[in-house]
KOLVORO-914747 format. One record per residue (C-alpha): residue number from 1; x, y, z. Coordinates in pm, whole numbers. Example, Ala and Ser with C-alpha at 12.3 -4.5 7.8 and 13.67 -1.06 7.14 Angstrom:
<atoms>
<num=1, xx=1230, yy=-450, zz=780>
<num=2, xx=1367, yy=-106, zz=714>
</atoms>
This chain:
<atoms>
<num=1, xx=8, yy=22, zz=18>
<num=2, xx=183, yy=276, zz=-88>
<num=3, xx=505, yy=320, zz=74>
<num=4, xx=483, yy=-71, zz=257>
<num=5, xx=727, yy=78, zz=533>
<num=6, xx=439, yy=273, zz=678>
<num=7, xx=124, yy=192, zz=515>
<num=8, xx=-105, yy=445, zz=385>
<num=9, xx=-152, yy=759, zz=565>
<num=10, xx=-367, yy=687, zz=869>
<num=11, xx=-629, yy=985, zz=858>
<num=12, xx=-762, yy=871, zz=487>
<num=13, xx=-795, yy=549, zz=589>
<num=14, xx=-830, yy=509, zz=913>
<num=15, xx=-931, yy=135, zz=854>
<num=16, xx=-653, yy=37, zz=644>
<num=17, xx=-363, yy=222, zz=825>
<num=18, xx=-486, yy=21, zz=1153>
<num=19, xx=-338, yy=-261, zz=959>
<num=20, xx=3, yy=-342, zz=1139>
<num=21, xx=236, yy=-674, zz=981>
<num=22, xx=334, yy=-769, zz=1302>
<num=23, xx=23, yy=-666, zz=1480>
<num=24, xx=-309, yy=-800, zz=1525>
<num=25, xx=-634, yy=-641, zz=1348>
<num=26, xx=-1003, yy=-687, zz=1374>
<num=27, xx=-1270, yy=-527, zz=1178>
<num=28, xx=-1640, yy=-602, zz=1318>
<num=29, xx=-1974, yy=-654, zz=1116>
<num=30, xx=-2034, yy=-255, zz=1137>
<num=31, xx=-1685, yy=-133, zz=1034>
<num=32, xx=-1678, yy=-323, zz=643>
<num=33, xx=-1894, yy=-88, zz=464>
<num=34, xx=-1648, yy=181, zz=614>
<num=35, xx=-1297, yy=-36, zz=564>
<num=36, xx=-1481, yy=-117, zz=193>
<num=37, xx=-1543, yy=194, zz=121>
<num=38, xx=-1131, yy=271, zz=233>
<num=39, xx=-1020, yy=4, zz=-49>
<num=40, xx=-1244, yy=230, zz=-381>
<num=41, xx=-1042, yy=547, zz=-254>
<num=42, xx=-672, yy=328, zz=-296>
<num=43, xx=-454, yy=481, zz=-572>
<num=44, xx=-438, yy=241, zz=-858>
<num=45, xx=-48, yy=198, zz=-808>
<num=46, xx=-158, yy=77, zz=-412>
<num=47, xx=-386, yy=-235, zz=-529>
<num=48, xx=-307, yy=-568, zz=-689>
<num=49, xx=-462, yy=-928, zz=-584>
<num=50, xx=-469, yy=-855, zz=-249>
<num=51, xx=-741, yy=-614, zz=-242>
<num=52, xx=-1049, yy=-854, zz=-428>
<num=53, xx=-912, yy=-1123, zz=-157>
<num=54, xx=-986, yy=-840, zz=146>
<num=55, xx=-1323, yy=-771, zz=-68>
<num=56, xx=-1407, yy=-1191, zz=-56>
<num=57, xx=-1317, yy=-1240, zz=259>
<num=58, xx=-1619, yy=-876, zz=352>
<num=59, xx=-1857, yy=-1042, zz=202>
<num=60, xx=-1801, yy=-1350, zz=398>
<num=61, xx=-1800, yy=-1179, zz=740>
<num=62, xx=-2063, yy=-933, zz=721>
<num=63, xx=-2313, yy=-1230, zz=590>
<num=64, xx=-2404, yy=-1283, zz=933>
<num=65, xx=-2392, yy=-1106, zz=1314>
<num=66, xx=-2082, yy=-1182, zz=1519>
<num=67, xx=-1894, yy=-1276, zz=1249>
<num=68, xx=-1538, yy=-1058, zz=1230>
<num=69, xx=-1231, yy=-1010, zz=967>
<num=70, xx=-932, yy=-1113, zz=1153>
<num=71, xx=-581, yy=-987, zz=1024>
<num=72, xx=-299, yy=-1163, zz=1194>
<num=73, xx=34, yy=-1050, zz=1186>
<num=74, xx=383, yy=-1219, zz=1257>
</atoms>
């Protein structure tokens, strides 16, 4: 995502900016629409196959209450 050492701008992408390669991040069903919105606004050079994969995971996690999207770092 842009500068791979720092990630996206936290102010412009607060949810994507929360992702840390060595830490964990959890998104609940109510946060997923905002996460998808951030993915829509990513510059083309930050995209890639990972965006489609995250979108598919968002769909799975948003199907039922009490499902979460988890990113587990190193």
